[in-house]
Structure formats: structure tokens, C-alpha cells
N, C-alpha and C positions, 0 to 999 in steps of 0.2 A: 411569917415571915411581906418583908416587907412587897406591894406591887413596884411592876418595876417600874415604868415612871419618877416612879421614888428615889429609887437608885439611883435611872440616871438625872436626875438633877441634881441629890449627891454628890453625883461622880464625876459630874460639871460643875461643881461650884469648887469640888478641893481643885482641879485642875485651873482653874479662872486664879483662888486662894495662891494656889500655887507656882499657876506667872506673875502676876503681881509681885505676890513675895521677894521671887528670882529679878525681874527690870527694877528694885525697888533697892537690890544688896547691889544691883550692877551699876543705879543712879551714884550710890554710896559709896562705890571702891572708885569713883568714875575722875572725883574731883580728886580724892586721896593720890595718887596716881600723878595728876595734872602739878601738886605741892610737889611729889617726892621732888617728881625732875631738874626741877629747879636748882632741890636745896645738892643731889649728886650734881649738878652742875656744877656748882660752888663748891662744892669740897673737889671736884676735879680741878682746880685753877689755883 
């Protein structure tokens, strides 16, 4: 059995890593949406 402080540290690290990955994926998705909108507008013309 691991001491509780170690478990708390591991849980916090996992949560922080998950949050960073979520932010990184959002930052990657936003530019793609910006690029797709002008293309769809040009296709509509």
C-alpha cells in the first residue's frame, strides 16, 4: 500500500496532464475550424 500523500500527488499529476492534453487538443482544433469556414464560404459562392 502506498502512503496517501503519494496517491494524492499521482492523482493531481494525472488531472493536470489530462487538462493540459485537453487544452492542447482545443488549441489544435480551433485553427482547423477557422480554416474550414473560409473554404466552405468560397464553395458556397
